[in-house]
N, C-alpha and C positions, 0 to 999 in steps of 0.2 A: 556879619554873623560871626559870633565868637566860637572858637574851637579850643579844646584842651590840648596842650602841647607838652612835650617833655619839660620837666622842671615844675610841673603842676602850676603853670601860669595860664591865665586867660589872655588871649590876644585877638586881634582882628587884622585884616589885611592892611588897613590904613596905618595902624601903629607899627607893624613890621615894616611897611614900605617907608615910613618916615625914618626909621633907624637905618634901613638899607641906604636911603638917600644920603644921610649924613656920612655913613661909612664910604659910600661911593665917591662923594665929593672930597672927603678927606684923603682917600687913596689917590685920586686924580691929582691932587696937589702935593703928593709925596709927604704928607704929614703923618706923624705917629700920634697915638693917643696922648703921649707926653707932650708933644708939640701943641696939640689941641688944649690940653690942660693948662699949659702956660699961656696960651692965647685967650682962653675963656675964664680962667680962674676957677674952673670946675675940676673935681678930682677925676683921675683916670678911671676908677671904678664906676663913677656916675656916668661918664661919657660912654664907657663900655656897655653899661646897662641900657642906655638910650639907643645905641647902635643895635643891640640885640633885641630890642623891643620890650625889655622889662620895665622901662619907664614909659607909661602910657602917654601918648601924644597929648591927650586932653589934660593931663596933669602937669605938663611942662609950662612953667610960667612964661609970660611974654618976655621978660628980661632975659631968661635963659635962652629962649628961642633967638632973641636978638644977638646975644653973645655968640652963640654957635654960628649964626648966619654971618656975623662980622668976621669971625675967625676963618670962615670959608670963602669970604668975599662974595656972598650972594645975598639976596633979599630974603627976609623970613618967608615970604610967599613961595620962593623957589624951593624951600625945604618942605613945604606942605603940598606941593604938586604931586 
């Protein structure tokens, strides 16, 4: 069920949880967003948007998911749990 949040964006629990999971794993590994940017080839703002739930999970391409997973040393499925 989608809800309206600050910043006038629509989100749902799955999207927010995905971003939280990415941030959680990144922090557990002691990585900064700049570190993740270097590992994935993605920009810091894009990674930040993913972590904050502004990038909808269903809009993230398989290649992007794979790059984030590889940077965190997990399987793509572990990011979606």
